[in-house]
Structures are given as C-alpha cells and as structure tokens.
BANUPA-646305 format. One record per atom (N, C-alpha, C, O): atom name; x, y, z. Coordinates in Angstrom, 1 decimal, decimal comma. Layout:
[r "CA" [X Y Z]] ...
This chain:
[r "N" [-45,4 72,8 47,7]] [r "CA" [-44,1 72,3 46,3]] [r "C" [-43,8 73,6 45,6]] [r "O" [-44,4 74,5 45,1]] [r "N" [-42,0 73,0 45,7]] [r "CA" [-41,1 73,4 44,9]] [r "C" [-40,8 74,0 43,7]] [r "O" [-40,0 73,5 42,9]] [r "N" [-41,4 75,1 43,4]] [r "CA" [-41,2 75,6 41,7]] [r "C" [-39,5 75,3 41,3]] [r "O" [-38,4 75,7 41,5]] [r "N" [-40,4 74,3 40,4]] [r "CA" [-39,1 74,3 39,2]] [r "C" [-38,9 75,4 37,9]] [r "O" [-39,8 76,3 37,8]] [r "N" [-38,0 75,4 36,9]] [r "CA" [-37,9 75,8 35,7]] [r "C" [-39,1 76,1 35,0]] [r "O" [-39,5 77,2 34,5]] [r "N" [-39,6 74,5 35,1]] [r "CA" [-41,0 74,6 33,9]] [r "C" [-41,8 75,2 34,7]] [r "O" [-41,8 76,4 34,4]] [r "N" [-42,5 75,1 35,6]] [r "CA" [-43,2 76,3 36,6]] [r "C" [-43,3 77,4 36,1]] [r "O" [-44,3 78,0 35,6]] [r "N" [-42,0 77,8 36,4]] [r "CA" [-41,3 79,2 36,2]] [r "C" [-41,8 80,2 35,2]] [r "O" [-42,1 81,4 35,1]] [r "N" [-41,9 78,7 33,9]] [r "CA" [-41,7 79,2 32,5]] [r "C" [-43,3 79,1 32,0]] [r "O" [-43,7 80,0 31,3]] [r "N" [-44,3 77,9 32,6]] [r "CA" [-45,7 78,1 32,1]] [r "C" [-45,8 79,5 33,2]] [r "O" [-45,9 78,5 34,0]] [r "N" [-45,9 80,2 33,6]] [r "CA" [-46,5 81,5 34,7]] [r "C" [-46,2 82,0 33,8]] [r "O" [-47,1 82,5 33,1]] [r "N" [-44,4 82,0 33,1]] [r "CA" [-44,6 82,7 32,0]] [r "C" [-45,4 83,2 30,8]] [r "O" [-45,9 84,3 30,6]] [r "N" [-45,6 82,0 30,1]] [r "CA" [-47,0 81,3 28,7]] [r "C" [-48,1 82,0 29,5]] [r "O" [-48,8 82,3 28,6]] [r "N" [-48,7 82,4 30,5]] [r "CA" [-50,1 82,4 31,5]] [r "C" [-50,5 83,5 31,1]] [r "O" [-51,6 83,7 30,6]] [r "N" [-49,4 84,7 31,2]] [r "CA" [-49,2 86,0 31,3]] [r "C" [-48,6 86,6 30,0]] [r "O" [-48,2 87,7 29,8]] [r "N" [-48,6 85,0 28,8]] [r "CA" [-48,4 86,0 27,1]] [r "C" [-49,3 85,6 26,6]] [r "O" [-49,3 85,2 25,5]] [r "N" [-50,6 85,5 27,7]] [r "CA" [-52,3 84,7 27,0]] [r "C" [-51,8 83,5 26,4]] [r "O" [-51,6 83,7 25,2]] [r "N" [-51,5 82,5 26,6]] [r "CA" [-51,3 80,9 25,8]] [r "C" [-52,6 80,2 26,9]] [r "O" [-53,1 80,5 28,0]] [r "N" [-52,8 79,0 25,5]] [r "CA" [-53,7 78,6 26,3]] [r "C" [-53,5 77,5 27,3]] [r "O" [-52,8 76,7 26,7]] [r "N" [-53,7 77,0 28,2]] [r "CA" [-53,3 75,7 29,3]] [r "C" [-52,7 74,5 27,9]] [r "O" [-51,6 73,9 28,0]] [r "N" [-53,7 74,3 26,7]] [r "CA" [-53,5 73,6 25,6]] [r "C" [-52,0 73,8 25,8]] [r "O" [-51,3 73,2 26,6]] [r "N" [-51,7 74,7 24,9]] [r "CA" [-50,0 75,7 24,7]] [r "C" [-49,3 75,1 25,7]] [r "O" [-48,3 74,3 25,6]] [r "N" [-49,8 75,6 26,6]] [r "CA" [-48,7 75,4 27,2]] [r "C" [-48,5 73,9 28,2]] [r "O" [-47,8 74,2 29,1]] [r "N" [-48,7 73,2 28,2]] [r "CA" [-48,4 72,1 27,8]] [r "C" [-47,5 71,2 26,8]] [r "O" [-46,9 70,1 26,9]] [r "N" [-47,8 72,1 25,8]] [r "CA" [-47,5 71,1 24,2]] [r "C" [-46,2 71,5 24,7]] [r "O" [-45,3 70,7 25,0]] [r "N" [-46,1 72,8 24,7]] [r "CA" [-44,8 73,9 24,3]] [r "C" [-43,7 73,3 26,1]] [r "O" [-42,5 73,3 26,1]] [r "N" [-44,3 73,1 26,8]] [r "CA" [-43,9 72,5 27,8]] [r "C" [-43,2 71,0 28,1]] [r "O" [-42,4 70,5 28,9]] [r "N" [-43,9 70,4 26,8]] [r "CA" [-44,5 68,8 27,0]] [r "C" [-44,8 67,8 28,2]] [r "O" [-44,4 66,6 28,5]] [r "N" [-45,6 68,4 28,8]] [r "CA" [-45,8 68,2 29,9]] [r "C" [-47,6 67,4 29,8]] [r "O" [-48,0 67,7 28,7]] [r "N" [-48,3 66,9 30,3]] [r "CA" [-49,3 67,0 30,3]] [r "C" [-50,3 67,7 30,9]] [r "O" [-49,7 68,5 31,7]] [r "N" [-51,9 67,9 31,1]] [r "CA" [-52,5 68,7 30,7]] [r "C" [-53,0 68,7 32,1]] [r "O" [-53,5 69,7 32,6]] [r "N" [-52,8 67,6 32,7]] [r "CA" [-53,4 66,9 34,0]] [r "C" [-52,4 67,9 35,2]] [r "O" [-52,8 68,6 36,1]] [r "N" [-50,7 67,7 34,6]] [r "CA" [-49,6 68,1 35,4]] [r "C" [-50,0 69,4 35,7]] [r "O" [-50,3 69,8 36,8]] [r "N" [-50,1 70,3 34,4]] [r "CA" [-50,3 71,7 34,7]] [r "C" [-51,7 72,2 35,6]] [r "O" [-51,7 73,3 36,2]] [r "N" [-52,9 71,3 35,7]] [r "CA" [-53,8 71,8 36,3]] [r "C" [-53,8 71,4 38,1]] [r "O" [-54,6 71,7 39,0]] [r "N" [-52,6 70,6 37,9]] [r "CA" [-52,4 70,0 38,9]] [r "C" [-51,3 71,6 39,6]] [r "O" [-51,4 72,1 40,8]] [r "N" [-50,5 72,2 38,6]] [r "CA" [-49,6 73,6 39,2]] [r "C" [-50,7 74,8 39,4]] [r "O" [-50,8 75,7 40,3]] [r "N" [-51,4 74,6 38,5]] [r "CA" [-52,7 75,9 38,6]] [r "C" [-53,3 75,3 40,2]] [r "O" [-53,9 76,3 40,8]] [r "N" [-53,3 74,5 40,9]] [r "CA" [-53,8 74,5 41,9]] [r "C" [-52,8 74,5 43,4]] [r "O" [-53,3 74,5 44,6]] [r "N" [-51,2 74,4 43,1]] [r "CA" [-51,0 74,9 43,6]] [r "C" [-50,0 75,7 44,9]] [r "O" [-48,8 75,5 44,7]] [r "N" [-50,3 76,4 45,7]] [r "CA" [-50,5 77,1 46,5]] [r "C" [-48,9 78,3 46,0]] [r "O" [-48,8 79,5 46,0]] [r "N" [-47,7 77,2 45,5]] [r "CA" [-46,2 78,1 45,7]] [r "C" [-46,1 78,7 44,4]] [r "O" [-45,5 79,8 44,1]] [r "N" [-47,1 77,6 43,1]] [r "CA" [-47,8 78,3 41,5]] [r "C" [-48,6 79,4 41,4]] [r "O" [-48,5 80,4 40,7]] [r "N" [-49,6 79,3 42,4]] [r "CA" [-51,1 81,2 42,7]] [r "C" [-50,0 81,4 42,9]] [r "O" [-49,6 81,7 41,8]] [r "N" [-49,1 81,6 43,9]] [r "CA" [-48,2 82,6 44,5]] [r "C" [-47,8 83,5 43,4]] [r "O" [-48,1 84,7 43,2]] [r "N" [-46,8 82,3 42,7]] [r "CA" [-45,9 83,5 41,9]] [r "C" [-47,0 83,5 40,7]] [r "O" [-46,2 84,3 40,1]] [r "N" [-47,9 83,4 40,0]] [r "CA" [-48,4 84,3 39,5]] [r "C" [-49,1 85,6 39,2]] [r "O" [-49,3 86,4 38,3]] [r "N" [-49,5 85,3 41,0]] [r "CA" [-50,0 87,2 42,2]] [r "C" [-48,5 87,6 41,8]] [r "O" [-48,2 88,7 41,4]] [r "N" [-47,9 86,9 41,9]] [r "CA" [-46,3 87,8 42,0]] [r "C" [-45,8 88,6 40,6]] [r "O" [-45,0 89,5 40,3]] [r "N" [-46,3 87,9 40,0]] [r "CA" [-45,7 88,2 38,1]] [r "C" [-47,0 89,4 37,7]] [r "O" [-46,7 90,5 37,2]] [r "N" [-48,0 89,0 38,1]] [r "CA" [-49,2 90,0 37,6]] [r "C" [-48,7 91,4 38,4]] [r "O" [-48,6 92,4 37,7]] [r "N" [-48,5 91,6 40,2]] [r "CA" [-48,1 92,8 40,4]] [r "C" [-46,9 93,1 39,9]] [r "O" [-46,9 94,3 39,4]] [r "N" [-46,2 92,8 39,8]] [r "CA" [-44,8 93,5 39,1]] [r "C" [-45,1 93,9 37,2]] [r "O" [-44,5 94,6 36,4]] [r "N" [-45,9 93,5 37,2]] [r "CA" [-46,8 93,2 35,5]] [r "C" [-47,3 94,8 35,6]] [r "O" [-46,7 95,7 35,0]] [r "N" [-48,3 94,9 36,4]] [r "CA" [-49,4 96,1 37,1]] [r "C" [-48,1 97,3 37,6]] [r "O" [-47,9 98,3 36,9]] [r "N" [-47,6 97,0 38,5]] [r "CA" [-46,6 98,1 39,0]] [r "C" [-45,8 98,8 38,0]] [r "O" [-45,4 99,9 38,0]] [r "N" [-45,6 97,8 37,0]] [r "CA" [-44,6 99,2 35,7]] [r "C" [-45,4 100,0 35,0]] [r "O" [-45,0 101,0 34,4]] [r "N" [-47,0 99,4 35,1]] [r "CA" [-47,9 99,8 34,6]] [r "C" [-48,5 101,1 35,0]] [r "O" [-49,2 101,7 34,3]] [r "N" [-48,2 101,4 36,2]] [r "CA" [-48,8 102,3 37,3]] [r "C" [-48,1 103,7 36,9]] [r "O" [-48,8 104,6 37,4]] [r "N" [-46,8 104,3 36,2]] [r "CA" [-46,3 105,5 36,2]] [r "C" [-46,9 105,8 34,9]] [r "O" [-47,1 107,0 34,8]] [r "N" [-47,2 105,3 33,9]] [r "CA" [-47,7 105,6 32,5]] [r "C" [-49,4 105,5 32,6]] [r "O" [-50,1 105,8 31,7]] [r "N" [-49,9 104,9 33,8]] [r "CA" [-51,5 105,1 33,8]] [r "C" [-51,4 106,1 34,4]] [r "O" [-52,1 106,8 33,6]] [r "N" [-50,9 107,0 35,5]] [r "CA" [-51,2 108,0 36,3]] [r "C" [-50,5 109,2 35,2]] [r "O" [-51,0 110,3 35,3]] [r "N" [-49,8 109,2 34,4]] [r "CA" [-49,4 110,0 33,6]] [r "C" [-50,7 110,6 31,9]] [r "O" [-50,8 111,7 31,3]] [r "N" [-51,2 109,4 31,7]] [r "CA" [-52,3 109,0 31,3]] [r "C" [-54,0 109,5 31,8]] [r "O" [-54,8 110,1 31,0]] [r "N" [-54,1 109,3 32,9]] [r "CA" [-54,9 109,9 33,8]] [r "C" [-54,8 111,8 34,0]] [r "O" [-55,8 112,5 34,2]] [r "N" [-53,3 112,6 33,8]] [r "CA" [-53,3 114,0 34,3]] [r "C" [-53,5 114,1 33,1]] [r "O" [-54,7 114,5 33,1]] [r "N" [-53,1 114,2 31,8]] [r "CA" [-53,5 114,2 30,5]] [r "C" [-54,8 114,9 30,5]] [r "O" [-55,1 116,1 30,9]] [r "N" [-55,5 113,9 30,1]] [r "CA" [-56,7 113,6 30,2]] [r "C" [-57,4 114,7 30,9]] [r "O" [-58,2 115,4 30,4]] [r "N" [-57,0 114,8 32,7]] [r "CA" [-57,4 115,7 33,5]] [r "C" [-56,8 117,0 32,8]] [r "O" [-57,6 117,9 32,9]] [r "N" [-56,0 117,2 32,4]] [r "CA" [-55,9 118,8 32,3]] [r "C" [-56,1 119,2 30,9]] [r "O" [-56,2 120,4 30,8]] [r "N" [-56,3 118,2 29,5]] [r "CA" [-56,7 118,6 28,5]] [r "C" [-58,4 119,2 28,0]] [r "O" [-59,6 118,9 27,9]] [r "N" [-57,5 120,2 27,7]] [r "CA" [-59,1 121,3 28,4]] [r "C" [-59,9 120,8 26,8]] [r "O" [-61,0 121,3 26,5]] [r "N" [-59,4 119,9 26,0]] [r "CA" [-60,1 119,3 24,4]] [r "C" [-60,9 118,0 25,1]] [r "O" [-62,1 117,6 25,1]] [r "N" [-60,2 117,7 25,6]] [r "CA" [-60,8 116,3 26,3]] [r "C" [-62,6 116,9 26,2]] [r "O" [-63,1 118,0 26,3]] [r "N" [-63,2 115,2 26,1]] [r "CA" [-64,3 115,6 26,2]] [r "C" [-64,9 115,4 28,4]] [r "O" [-64,5 114,6 29,2]] [r "N" [-66,3 117,0 28,4]] [r "CA" [-66,4 116,9 30,4]] [r "C" [-66,5 115,7 31,2]] [r "O" [-66,1 115,7 32,4]] [r "N" [-67,1 114,5 30,2]] [r "CA" [-66,9 112,8 30,6]] [r "C" [-65,8 112,5 30,5]] [r "O" [-65,7 111,4 31,1]] [r "N" [-64,8 112,8 30,0]] [r "CA" [-62,8 111,9 29,7]] [r "C" [-63,0 112,7 31,0]] [r "O" [-63,8 112,1 31,8]] [r "N" [-62,8 113,2 31,2]] [r "CA" [-61,8 114,2 32,5]] [r "C" [-62,6 114,2 33,9]] [r "O" [-62,0 114,6 34,9]] [r "N" [-64,2 113,8 34,0]] [r "CA" [-64,7 113,6 35,4]] [r "C" [-64,1 112,1 35,1]] [r "O" [-63,2 111,8 35,8]] [r "N" [-64,3 111,2 34,2]] [r "CA" [-63,5 109,8 34,5]] [r "C" [-62,3 109,7 35,1]] [r "O" [-62,1 108,9 36,0]] [r "N" [-61,3 110,7 34,7]] [r "CA" [-60,5 110,7 35,2]] [r "C" [-60,2 110,7 36,7]] [r "O" [-59,8 109,8 37,3]] [r "N" [-60,5 111,8 37,0]] [r "CA" [-60,7 112,4 38,0]] [r "C" [-61,7 111,6 39,0]] [r "O" [-62,0 112,5 39,8]] [r "N" [-62,1 110,9 39,2]] [r "CA" [-63,2 109,6 39,4]] [r "C" [-62,0 109,1 39,9]] [r "O" [-61,9 108,8 41,1]] [r "N" [-60,7 108,9 38,7]] [r "CA" [-60,5 107,6 39,1]] [r "C" [-58,9 108,1 40,1]] [r "O" [-57,9 107,4 40,2]] [r "N" [-59,0 108,8 40,3]] [r "CA" [-58,2 109,5 41,1]] [r "C" [-58,5 109,7 42,3]] [r "O" [-58,0 109,9 43,3]] [r "N" [-59,6 109,6 41,9]] [r "CA" [-60,0 109,9 43,6]] [r "C" [-60,6 108,7 44,3]] [r "O" [-60,8 108,8 45,5]] [r "N" [-61,0 107,3 43,6]] [r "CA" [-61,2 106,0 44,5]] [r "C" [-59,6 105,4 44,4]] [r "O" [-59,2 105,0 45,5]] [r "N" [-58,9 105,4 43,6]] [r "CA" [-57,3 105,3 44,1]] [r "C" [-57,1 106,0 45,6]] [r "O" [-56,8 105,1 46,5]] [r "N" [-57,1 107,3 45,9]] [r "CA" [-57,6 108,4 47,4]] [r "C" [-58,1 107,0 48,2]] [r "O" [-57,2 106,4 48,8]] [r "N" [-59,1 106,7 48,3]] [r "CA" [-60,0 106,4 48,7]] [r "C" [-59,0 104,8 49,0]] [r "O" [-58,4 104,6 50,1]] [r "N" [-59,0 104,3 48,3]] [r "CA" [-58,2 102,9 48,9]] [r "C" [-56,7 103,1 49,6]] [r "O" [-56,2 102,4 50,5]] [r "N" [-55,9 104,2 49,1]] [r "CA" [-54,9 105,0 50,6]] [r "C" [-55,4 104,5 51,5]] [r "O" [-55,2 103,4 52,0]] [r "N" [-56,6 105,8 51,9]] [r "CA" [-56,9 105,7 53,0]] [r "C" [-57,3 104,9 53,9]] [r "O" [-57,0 105,0 55,1]] [r "N" [-58,3 103,6 53,1]] [r "CA" [-58,2 102,7 53,5]] [r "C" [-57,1 101,8 54,1]] [r "O" [-57,0 101,1 55,1]] [r "N" [-56,1 102,0 53,2]] [r "CA" [-54,7 101,3 53,5]] [r "C" [-54,8 101,8 55,1]] [r "O" [-55,2 101,2 56,1]] [r "N" [-54,5 103,0 54,9]] [r "CA" [-53,5 103,9 56,0]] [r "C" [-54,4 103,9 57,2]] [r "O" [-54,0 104,6 58,1]] [r "N" [-55,6 103,2 57,3]] [r "CA" [-57,2 103,5 58,3]] [r "C" [-56,9 102,1 58,8]] [r "O" [-57,5 101,8 59,8]] [r "N" [-56,1 101,2 58,3]] [r "CA" [-56,5 99,6 58,7]] [r "C" [-54,3 99,4 59,2]] [r "O" [-53,7 98,4 59,6]] [r "N" [-53,7 100,9 58,7]] [r "CA" [-52,6 100,1 58,9]] [r "C" [-52,5 100,8 60,3]] [r "O" [-51,6 100,6 61,1]] [r "N" [-53,5 101,6 60,6]] [r "CA" [-53,6 102,7 61,9]] [r "C" [-54,1 101,6 63,2]] [r "O" [-53,4 101,2 64,1]] [r "N" [-55,3 101,3 62,9]] [r "CA" [-56,1 99,8 63,5]] [r "C" [-55,2 99,6 63,8]] [r "O" [-54,9 100,2 64,8]] [r "N" [-54,0 98,5 63,2]] [r "CA" [-53,2 97,0 63,8]] [r "C" [-52,6 97,9 64,4]] [r "O" [-52,7 97,6 65,6]] [r "N" [-51,7 99,3 64,1]] [r "CA" [-50,8 99,6 65,4]] [r "C" [-51,4 100,2 66,4]] [r "O" [-50,5 100,8 67,0]] [r "N" [-52,6 100,3 66,9]] [r "CA" [-53,5 100,2 67,9]] [r "C" [-53,7 99,4 68,1]] [r "O" [-53,3 99,1 69,3]] [r "N" [-54,5 98,2 67,2]] [r "CA" [-54,4 96,7 68,2]] [r "C" [-53,2 96,1 68,6]] [r "O" [-53,1 95,0 69,3]] [r "N" [-52,4 96,7 68,2]] [r "CA" [-51,0 95,8 68,4]] [r "C" [-50,5 96,9 69,6]] [r "O" [-49,9 96,2 70,4]] [r "N" [-50,5 98,3 69,9]] [r "CA" [-50,6 98,3 71,1]] [r "C" [-50,3 98,3 72,1]] [r "O" [-49,3 98,5 72,8]] [r "N" [-52,4 97,9 72,3]] [r "CA" [-52,9 97,3 73,3]] [r "C" [-52,5 96,2 74,4]] [r "O" [-53,2 95,8 75,3]] 
C-alpha cells in the first residue's frame, strides 16, 4: 500500500509515544484502519526507517557519553567497565558485519 500523509503522521505519533487510540482519534480514522496500517509492509518499513534515523542521531551523543565514563577517574570501576564492555560489544558487531561482507564477496566471486 502506498504511504499517505496520514500514514506518515501515524508513524510520527507512534514515536511520540501516543497510544493507538490517541492516534486514531487525532487522525480521525478508525482503530481498525490503524490496525491494518500497522500490519502493512510499507508502513512497517516506514516505522523502521524513522527508528533508524532517530537512533542514528543519538549515536554521537552515546559515543561521547561512553568516552567520558571510560576516562572519568571519579567514575566507579563498574561504570568504567560497563562503558568498556559497550565499546567491545559494538566492535564485535562491526567485526561480524565485516566478516559477513567478506563472505558475501567470496561467495559472489566463486
């Protein structure tokens, strides 16, 4: 289904924390219409896209926060350790993604 302006507004309202009932009322649609939208692949893709954008905007702040905690001599050892773990876990995810890309390239080459 092609996304309409109301559907995009519904995605925005979902990420503002509005309930399904509040969204239906604000957009003057039935709750069943919103339910259909929530099951629509294009609508789901739009919600994922908005979430990805919002998360992407937070990444620099998160990295800066982790750096501050890791290098803060006044922080508790557990806090510094958790910050370091976060960095290592993220690095492991990046390594897996790189390995997946390398495997894909090798498979395509063969």
